[in-house]
C-alpha positions as CSV (number, residue, x, y, z in Angstrom):
1,M,15.2,-41.1,11.4
2,N,17.3,-39.1,9.2
3,R,13.6,-37.8,7.4
4,T,12.9,-36.1,10.7
5,I,16.2,-34.6,10.7
6,I,16.4,-33.0,7.7
7,N,12.9,-31.4,8.1
8,T,14.2,-30.4,12.1
9,A,17.2,-28.8,10.2
10,L,15.0,-27.1,7.4
11,A,13.1,-25.9,9.9
12,L,15.4,-23.9,12.1
13,L,16.9,-22.6,8.5
14,S,13.9,-21.2,7.6
15,L,13.4,-19.7,11.7
16,L,16.8,-17.9,11.2
17,S,16.2,-16.6,7.9
18,G,13.1,-15.1,9.1
19,V,15.0,-13.7,12.4
20,L,18.5,-12.5,10.7
21,G,17.3,-11.3,7.8
22,D,15.1,-8.1,6.5
23,S,11.9,-8.6,7.6
24,L,8.5,-7.4,7.2
25,T,6.5,-7.1,10.4
26,V,2.5,-6.2,10.6
27,L,1.9,-4.6,14.4
28,R,-1.7,-4.0,13.5
29,S,-4.6,-5.3,11.5
30,P,-8.2,-5.6,12.2
31,P,-10.2,-9.1,12.8
32,Y,-11.2,-9.4,9.0
33,V,-7.6,-9.0,7.9
34,T,-5.7,-12.2,8.9
35,F,-1.7,-13.0,8.9
36,Q,-1.6,-16.5,8.7
37,D,1.4,-17.5,11.5
38,G,4.7,-18.7,9.9
39,Q,8.2,-18.2,7.8
40,W,7.2,-17.3,4.3
41,P,9.7,-15.0,2.4
42,I,7.7,-12.4,0.8
43,S,10.1,-10.3,-2.4
44,G,10.5,-6.9,-1.3
45,E,8.8,-5.8,-4.9
46,K,5.2,-7.6,-4.3
47,V,5.3,-5.7,-0.9
48,P,3.0,-3.1,-3.0
49,D,0.1,-5.6,-3.9
50,L,0.1,-6.8,-0.3
51,V,-0.5,-3.4,0.4
52,A,-3.2,-3.6,-2.5
53,L,-4.7,-6.7,-0.8
54,T,-5.2,-5.9,2.4
55,M,-6.8,-2.8,1.4
56,G,-9.8,-4.8,-0.8
57,F,-7.8,-4.0,-4.2
58,S,-7.0,-6.1,-6.7
59,I,-3.9,-6.4,-8.4
60,R,-2.4,-7.3,-11.8
61,E,-1.2,-10.5,-11.3
62,D,-2.1,-13.1,-8.2
63,L,0.2,-13.0,-5.1
64,D,1.5,-16.7,-4.8
65,W,2.1,-16.3,-0.9
66,P,0.2,-18.1,1.8
67,G,1.0,-15.4,4.8
68,L,-2.2,-13.3,4.0
69,A,-5.5,-15.6,3.9
70,A,-8.5,-14.5,1.9
71,G,-10.2,-12.0,3.2
72,S,-13.9,-10.4,4.1
73,L,-15.9,-9.5,0.8
74,F,-18.3,-6.6,3.0
75,Q,-15.2,-5.4,4.9
76,R,-12.1,-3.6,3.9
77,P,-9.5,-1.4,6.1
78,R,-10.1,2.0,6.6
79,A,-6.2,2.4,6.2
80,N,-2.7,1.3,6.0
81,A,0.4,2.6,6.9
82,L,3.7,1.4,5.6
83,I,7.1,2.3,7.4
84,V,10.3,1.2,5.6
85,V,13.1,1.4,7.9
86,R,16.5,1.3,6.8
87,G,19.9,0.0,8.4
88,L,19.1,-2.8,9.9
89,D,17.3,-6.2,8.9
90,T,14.5,-6.9,12.0
91,L,13.1,-4.7,15.3
92,D,12.3,-6.2,18.6
93,F,8.8,-5.4,18.9
94,Q,6.7,-6.6,22.2
95,K,3.5,-6.7,20.2
96,N,2.6,-7.7,16.7
97,I,1.0,-10.1,14.6
98,S,2.9,-12.1,12.7
99,S,6.5,-10.9,10.6
100,Y,7.5,-12.9,8.0
101,P,11.2,-13.0,6.3
102,L,12.0,-10.3,3.3
103,E,13.8,-11.4,0.4
104,N,15.2,-9.6,-3.0
105,P,15.1,-6.4,-0.7
106,V,15.0,-4.0,-4.1
107,P,13.4,-0.7,-3.7
108,F,9.9,0.2,-4.4
109,T,6.6,2.8,-3.6
110,L,3.1,2.8,-3.3
111,D,2.1,4.7,-6.3
112,S,0.6,1.8,-7.5
113,V,-1.8,1.7,-4.5
114,A,-2.1,5.5,-4.7
115,N,-3.3,5.7,-7.9
116,T,-6.1,2.7,-7.0
117,V,-7.0,4.8,-4.4
118,H,-7.6,8.0,-6.7
119,T,-8.8,6.1,-9.4
120,L,-11.7,4.4,-7.3
121,F,-12.3,7.6,-5.0
122,A,-12.5,10.2,-7.2
123,D,-15.3,12.0,-5.7
124,S,-14.3,11.2,-2.2
125,T,-11.4,12.8,-0.5
126,P,-8.8,9.9,0.4
127,V,-5.6,10.8,2.5
128,V,-2.4,9.4,0.9
129,L,0.8,10.8,2.9
130,Q,4.0,9.5,1.1
131,L,7.1,10.8,3.2
132,A,11.0,10.6,3.0
133,P,12.1,13.0,5.7
134,S,15.8,12.6,4.9
135,E,15.2,12.8,1.1
136,E,12.7,15.8,1.3
137,R,10.8,13.4,-0.5
138,L,6.9,13.7,-0.1
139,Y,3.5,13.5,-1.9
140,M,0.0,14.6,-0.5
141,M,-3.5,13.4,-2.0
142,G,-6.7,14.8,-0.7
143,M,-7.5,15.5,2.7
144,A,-3.6,15.2,3.5
145,N,-3.0,18.8,2.4
146,T,-5.4,19.9,5.0
147,V,-4.2,17.5,7.8
148,F,-0.6,17.7,7.3
149,E,-0.8,21.4,6.6
150,D,1.5,21.9,9.4
151,L,3.7,19.2,9.3
152,P,7.6,19.8,8.8
153,V,9.0,18.3,6.2
154,T,11.9,19.3,4.7
155,L,15.0,19.1,7.1
156,Q,15.4,22.5,7.9
157,Q,11.9,22.8,9.1
158,I,12.6,19.5,10.7
159,R,15.7,21.3,12.8
160,G,13.4,24.1,13.8
161,R,10.5,21.6,15.3
162,L,13.4,20.1,17.2
163,S,14.0,23.3,19.0
164,Q,10.3,24.0,20.1
165,D,8.6,22.7,22.8
166,G,7.3,19.3,23.3
167,S,10.2,18.1,20.9
168,V,11.3,14.5,21.0
169,L,14.9,16.3,22.2
170,T,12.9,17.1,25.9
171,S,10.4,14.5,26.0
172,L,12.6,11.5,24.9
173,P,15.7,9.4,26.8
174,L,18.4,10.0,24.4
175,I,21.1,8.7,26.7
176,S,24.5,8.5,24.3
177,L,22.9,10.2,21.4
178,S,23.9,13.7,20.9
179,R,21.9,16.7,19.4
180,N,24.8,17.9,18.2
181,N,25.8,15.5,15.6
182,E,24.7,15.5,12.4
183,A,23.3,12.1,12.2
184,D,21.8,12.0,15.6
185,L,19.6,15.1,14.5
186,L,18.7,13.4,11.1
187,F,17.6,10.2,13.2
188,L,15.3,12.4,15.8
189,S,14.0,14.1,13.2
190,E,12.4,11.0,11.8
191,V,11.5,10.2,14.8
192,Q,9.9,13.4,15.7
193,V,8.2,13.1,12.0
194,L,6.4,10.0,13.6
195,Y,5.3,11.7,16.6
196,D,3.8,15.3,14.7
197,I,2.2,12.6,12.5
198,S,0.5,10.6,15.4
199,A,-0.3,14.2,16.9
200,L,-2.1,15.3,14.2
201,L,-4.0,12.0,13.2
202,Q,-5.4,12.3,17.3
203,K,-6.4,15.7,15.9
204,H,-8.3,14.7,12.8
205,K,-10.2,11.4,14.2
206,H,-13.0,12.2,11.9
207,L,-10.6,10.6,9.1
208,A,-12.1,7.4,9.7
209,K,-15.4,8.3,9.0
210,D,-14.8,9.3,5.4
211,P,-15.8,6.1,3.6
212,A,-12.3,6.1,1.5
213,P,-9.8,4.4,2.6
214,D,-6.4,6.5,3.6
215,L,-2.7,5.3,2.8
216,Y,0.5,5.9,4.7
217,S,4.4,5.4,3.6
218,L,6.9,6.5,5.5
219,E,10.6,5.9,4.6
220,L,12.9,6.2,7.3
221,A,17.1,6.1,6.7
222,G,18.3,8.3,9.8
223,L,19.1,4.6,11.7
224,E,21.2,3.6,8.6
225,E,23.3,7.1,9.0
226,I,23.8,6.1,12.8
227,V,24.9,2.7,11.6
228,R,27.3,4.1,8.9
229,R,28.8,7.1,11.5
230,Y,29.1,4.2,14.9
231,G,28.9,1.0,13.8
232,T,26.0,-1.5,15.2
233,D,28.1,-2.9,18.2
234,S,28.1,1.0,19.7
235,P,25.8,2.2,22.4
236,Q,24.6,4.7,19.9
237,Y,22.9,2.5,17.5
238,A,21.7,0.3,20.9
239,D,19.5,3.7,22.0
240,A,18.5,4.5,18.6
241,T,17.2,1.0,18.3
242,R,15.1,1.4,21.3
243,I,13.8,5.0,20.7
244,L,12.6,3.7,17.0
245,T,10.8,0.5,18.3
246,S,9.0,2.5,20.9
247,A,8.0,5.2,17.9
248,L,6.8,3.0,15.8
249,Q,5.1,0.6,18.1
250,K,2.8,4.5,19.7
251,F,2.3,5.3,16.0
252,A,1.0,1.9,15.7
253,D,-1.0,2.1,18.3
254,D,-1.9,5.7,17.4
255,V,-3.0,4.6,14.3
256,A,-5.5,2.0,15.0
257,N,-6.9,4.2,17.9
258,V,-7.7,6.8,15.0
259,Y,-9.5,4.2,13.0
260,A,-11.0,2.2,15.2
261,N,-9.1,-1.1,14.9
262,N,-9.6,-0.9,11.3
263,A,-6.5,-0.3,10.2
264,V,-3.0,-1.9,9.1
265,V,0.2,-1.3,10.1
266,E,3.6,-3.0,8.5
267,V,7.0,-1.8,9.2
268,V,9.8,-3.2,6.5
269,T,13.1,-3.5,7.9
270,V,15.9,-3.8,5.1
271,K,19.8,-3.6,5.8
272,T,20.3,-2.2,2.7
273,F,18.5,-2.1,-0.6
274,E,19.8,-4.0,-3.6
275,A,19.8,-0.8,-6.0
276,P,19.3,2.9,-4.9
277,L,16.1,4.6,-5.3
278,T,15.9,7.4,-7.2
279,R,12.1,9.4,-7.7
280,K,10.8,12.7,-7.8
281,S,7.7,14.0,-6.0
282,R,4.5,14.3,-8.3
283,S,0.8,14.2,-8.9
284,I,-0.6,11.1,-9.6
285,L,-2.9,13.2,-12.0
286,Q,0.1,13.4,-14.0
287,I,0.6,12.1,-17.3
288,S,3.0,9.8,-18.0
289,N,3.2,9.8,-21.5
290,Q,5.5,13.0,-21.7
291,G,6.8,11.7,-25.2
292,S,3.8,12.9,-26.9
293,L,3.1,16.5,-28.1
294,Y,-0.6,16.0,-28.1
295,N,-1.3,14.5,-24.5
296,L,-1.9,11.3,-26.3
297,A,-3.1,8.4,-23.2
298,Y,-1.5,4.9,-23.8
299,K,-2.2,2.6,-26.3
300,Y,-3.1,-0.3,-24.1
301,D,-4.1,-0.4,-20.8
302,Y,-4.9,-2.5,-17.8
303,D,-8.6,-3.1,-18.9
304,Y,-7.6,-3.9,-22.3
305,A,-8.1,-7.3,-22.3
306,V,-11.7,-6.8,-20.7
307,I,-12.6,-4.4,-22.7
308,F,-11.6,-6.2,-25.7
309,N,-13.4,-9.3,-25.2
310,I,-16.8,-7.5,-24.4
311,V,-16.6,-5.8,-27.6
312,L,-15.9,-8.8,-29.6
313,W,-18.9,-11.8,-28.2
314,L,-21.1,-9.0,-28.1
315,M,-20.2,-8.1,-32.0
316,I,-20.5,-11.6,-32.5
317,V,-23.5,-12.0,-30.6
318,L,-25.3,-9.4,-32.5
319,A,-23.7,-10.5,-36.2
320,L,-25.7,-14.1,-35.4
321,A,-29.0,-12.6,-34.4
322,V,-28.7,-10.7,-37.6
323,I,-28.4,-13.4,-39.1
324,V,-31.0,-15.9,-37.8
325,I,-33.9,-13.2,-37.5
326,S,-32.5,-12.4,-41.8
327,Y,-33.0,-15.9,-42.3
328,N,-36.3,-16.7,-40.4
329,L,-37.7,-13.4,-42.5
330,W,-36.6,-14.7,-45.6
331,N,-38.3,-18.0,-45.1
332,M,-41.7,-16.8,-43.6
333,D,-44.8,-17.9,-45.2
334,P,-47.0,-14.5,-44.9
335,G,-50.3,-16.0,-45.0
336,Y,-49.6,-19.0,-42.4
337,D,-46.9,-17.3,-40.5
338,S,-47.7,-13.7,-39.6
339,I,-50.8,-12.9,-38.2
340,I,-51.4,-9.8,-40.0
341,Y,-51.9,-11.8,-43.6
342,R,-54.2,-13.7,-41.6
343,M,-56.8,-11.6,-40.8
344,T,-56.4,-9.7,-43.8
345,N,-57.0,-13.0,-46.0
346,Q,-59.7,-13.9,-43.5
347,K,-61.6,-10.0,-44.0
348,I,-61.0,-10.7,-47.8
349,R,-63.2,-13.8,-47.5
350,M,-65.6,-12.5,-45.7
351,D,-66.1,-9.4,-48.1
């Protein structure tokens, strides 16, 4: 009886931690990428590894997390889209695959996944888009430079886009949100970016036919400004949450439609990060070893142990082969073991 009560209490605590804490929500995933039902927490620093595994890539350390089941060896998603929303711990989506509590919400980026995409598909044209509108942080690679050429990315460009026809200012019910307030405009600017990316993806559906997988990473901080200015009990916060939930749901549907349900879409909601993230836009082709005047490579890399073992054991096998062959040649009887000398001796006797 006591054990039953304890187990029930632990289950309720786990459920409350998943509902009230920061969360990772999977909005879309193909049938061959299986997310298990459960309230297993995942650390914020492990999110890039999770994204890499869903795309079929290997990671340096095993991800000890039961939420993701083993996937197919012959199928991989055509795209992965990760949206980080700052300012609240959870969003109430009507349609989602599963949701998990997020613990240790440290800042993270998908640079490692972008590097893997570039390394494995250097001869193809993958789409890699990493964007944080509030910080004007942007990185594009491959076909993204063509597809999103006209995408407004700076705050000034987005403000100009809001004044044009078909913007969210005219298509969405703002209710308590004001187009004259700086915090409201920042939030609406990020929503506009989501809608513009969806429109461009619908226009370029040929992206799904490219053999290289595509990667999208967005960080939205506009809701954090809404909370800072109005608070979580304000009507502005309620309206902003409703608008953002609808925009993210539409974005997930559009991505799944473009890639024929072969895309994974995740949303990470974080009330606040434990440490600030400072990151400048850069090219993943840039050498990180800036301290070397001669542009030298790293002394060690990820494949060092593999290459070392291959070279070591190949040398040992070759050395043993040379020793065995030399020993047998040294102790060989030319008249008995060698067919050349045997034929020569017979010819001499016949003569």
